[in-house]
C-alpha positions as CSV (number, residue, x, y, z in Angstrom):
1,M,12.9,-0.3,47.0
2,P,10.9,-1.7,49.9
3,S,12.4,-4.3,52.2
4,P,11.7,-8.0,51.4
5,K,8.6,-9.5,52.9
6,N,8.9,-10.4,56.6
7,D,12.2,-8.5,57.1
8,P,11.7,-4.7,57.7
9,T,15.4,-4.5,58.9
10,Y,16.8,-5.5,55.5
11,V,20.0,-3.8,54.5
12,K,20.8,-4.1,50.8
13,N,24.6,-4.2,51.0
14,K,25.3,-4.7,54.6
15,E,29.1,-5.0,54.2
16,Q,29.3,-1.5,52.7
17,Y,26.8,-0.2,55.1
18,F,28.6,-1.4,58.3
19,M,32.0,-0.5,56.8
20,Q,30.8,3.1,56.3
21,I,29.8,3.2,60.0
22,A,33.2,1.9,61.0
23,K,34.8,4.7,58.8
24,T,32.6,7.3,60.6
25,V,33.8,5.9,64.0
26,S,37.4,6.3,62.7
27,L,36.9,10.0,62.3
28,A,37.2,10.4,66.1
29,S,40.5,8.5,66.1
30,T,43.5,10.3,67.7
31,H,46.1,7.9,66.1
32,P,48.2,9.1,63.1
33,T,46.8,6.1,61.1
34,Q,43.1,6.4,61.9
35,G,41.1,3.3,62.6
36,G,37.5,2.5,63.5
37,C,35.8,-0.8,64.3
38,I,32.3,-1.9,65.1
39,V,31.0,-5.3,66.4
40,V,27.7,-6.4,64.9
41,R,25.3,-9.1,65.8
42,N,22.2,-9.6,63.6
43,K,22.4,-6.1,62.1
44,D,22.7,-4.5,65.6
45,I,25.9,-2.7,66.6
46,I,26.9,-3.9,70.1
47,G,30.3,-2.2,70.3
48,S,32.5,0.3,68.6
49,G,36.1,1.5,69.0
50,R,38.6,3.8,67.5
51,S,42.4,3.9,67.4
52,L,43.9,6.1,70.0
53,Y,47.3,7.6,70.7
54,T,47.7,8.8,74.2
55,D,49.8,11.6,75.7
56,S,52.0,8.9,77.2
57,K,52.8,7.6,73.6
58,V,50.7,4.5,74.0
59,S,48.7,3.2,70.9
60,I,45.3,1.6,71.5
61,D,44.0,-0.5,68.6
62,C,40.5,0.1,67.3
63,I,39.6,-3.7,67.4
64,G,40.8,-4.0,71.0
65,Y,38.9,-0.9,71.9
66,A,35.6,-2.3,70.4
67,V,36.0,-5.6,72.1
68,A,36.6,-3.9,75.5
69,A,33.6,-1.6,75.0
70,S,31.4,-4.6,74.3
71,A,32.8,-6.4,77.3
72,K,32.3,-3.4,79.5
73,G,28.6,-3.5,78.8
74,G,28.5,-7.2,79.6
75,I,27.8,-8.2,76.1
76,S,29.2,-11.5,74.6
77,I,30.6,-11.1,71.1
78,A,30.4,-14.8,70.3
79,G,28.9,-15.3,66.9
80,C,29.4,-11.6,66.0
81,T,30.9,-10.0,62.9
82,V,33.7,-7.4,63.2
83,Y,34.0,-4.5,60.7
84,T,37.2,-2.6,60.9
85,T,38.9,0.1,58.8
86,R,42.3,-1.3,59.7
87,Y,43.9,-4.7,58.9
88,P,43.8,-6.9,61.9
89,L,47.0,-7.6,63.8
90,P,47.9,-11.2,65.0
91,N,46.8,-10.5,68.5
92,N,43.5,-9.2,67.2
93,V,42.9,-12.3,65.2
94,F,43.7,-14.6,68.1
95,Q,41.6,-12.5,70.6
96,L,38.6,-12.5,68.3
97,H,39.0,-16.3,67.6
98,L,39.0,-17.0,71.4
99,M,35.9,-14.8,71.9
100,G,34.0,-16.7,69.2
101,V,33.7,-14.0,66.5
102,A,32.4,-15.5,63.3
103,Q,34.3,-13.3,60.8
104,I,36.3,-10.1,60.3
105,Y,35.6,-7.6,57.4
106,F,38.3,-5.0,56.8
107,S,38.4,-2.0,54.6
108,E,40.7,-2.5,51.6
109,H,43.3,0.3,51.3
110,E,47.0,0.9,50.9
111,W,49.2,-1.0,53.4
112,E,51.1,0.8,56.1
113,P,54.7,-0.5,55.4
114,I,55.7,-0.6,59.0
115,Y,53.0,-3.2,59.7
116,K,53.5,-5.3,56.6
117,E,55.1,-8.3,58.4
118,D,52.5,-8.2,61.2
119,Y,49.7,-8.4,58.6
120,R,51.3,-11.4,57.0
121,K,51.5,-13.1,60.4
122,A,47.9,-12.2,61.0
123,A,46.9,-13.7,57.7
124,R,48.7,-17.0,58.4
125,L,47.2,-17.2,61.9
126,A,43.7,-16.5,60.5
127,R,44.1,-19.3,58.0
128,E,45.4,-21.6,60.7
129,L,42.4,-20.8,62.9
130,N,39.9,-20.9,60.0
131,M,38.9,-17.4,60.8
132,P,37.4,-15.6,57.7
133,V,39.1,-12.3,57.1
134,I,37.3,-10.6,54.2
135,P,38.2,-7.4,52.4
136,V,35.5,-4.8,51.6
137,H,36.2,-2.7,48.5
138,D,35.0,0.8,47.9
139,H,35.4,0.2,44.2
140,E,35.6,-2.7,41.8
141,E,39.0,-4.4,42.5
142,T,40.3,-7.7,41.1
143,T,43.3,-8.1,43.3
144,F,41.4,-10.2,45.8
145,T,39.3,-12.2,43.3
146,N,39.9,-15.0,40.9
147,K,39.2,-12.9,37.9
148,H,42.8,-12.0,36.9
149,D,44.2,-10.9,33.6
150,K,46.6,-13.2,31.7
151,D,49.4,-10.8,32.5
152,F,48.8,-11.0,36.3
153,N,52.0,-10.8,38.3
154,Q,51.8,-13.2,41.3
155,E,54.5,-11.3,43.2
156,S,52.4,-8.1,43.2
157,T,49.7,-10.0,45.1
158,V,52.1,-10.7,48.0
159,E,52.6,-7.0,48.5
160,K,48.9,-6.0,48.2
161,N,47.3,-9.0,49.9
162,P,49.1,-10.5,53.0
163,F,46.2,-13.0,53.3
164,A,47.6,-14.8,50.2
165,T,49.4,-18.1,51.0
166,D,53.2,-17.9,51.2
167,Q,56.1,-20.2,51.9
168,Y,55.3,-20.5,55.6
169,D,51.8,-22.0,55.1
170,P,51.5,-25.7,55.3
171,T,50.2,-27.4,52.1
172,D,47.9,-29.5,54.2
173,A,45.9,-28.1,57.1
174,T,46.5,-31.2,59.2
175,D,50.3,-31.1,58.6
176,T,51.9,-28.6,60.9
177,K,55.4,-28.3,62.2
178,Y,54.4,-28.8,65.8
179,D,51.8,-31.5,65.5
180,N,53.0,-33.5,68.5
181,S,54.4,-30.7,70.7
182,T,53.1,-32.2,74.0
183,S,55.0,-35.5,73.8
184,F,58.7,-35.6,74.5
């Protein structure tokens, strides 16, 4: 199929395309739970990173690596999209928000139990900051959609999707526990 008129750089399914590139980057990861990340602006990859585990037992996150690689080249990532094979951690969400990243796509896969609470915190922070964090599925999955069966068990969603609302989320975005934290 040829590209649409006036757009020779057209990518049919760009989320799948860029996620596959992030998965390829993750192949060079030295961390036990491999991770890869790319930063994209207007279909151009401006940074990439992989999860590392150093000899001194220090873990380097793939998102932080990609952001640092972009910054090293003097490239602003404001308005960019991040594609990562790992779920973002709270510090990643906040860092990307401050740097002006438009949205985060992550590869949907089985959760690492050790990070489950961190993922929930990241989900709450992303909702608080209005940062879109969007799953990319390798196959047709209904867990993250509104097309559920009648027998759908709500509790199973909490385990599979930390980005679902929970008891810590405010019912109104303007109503927060620390609304007036600067006045004494």
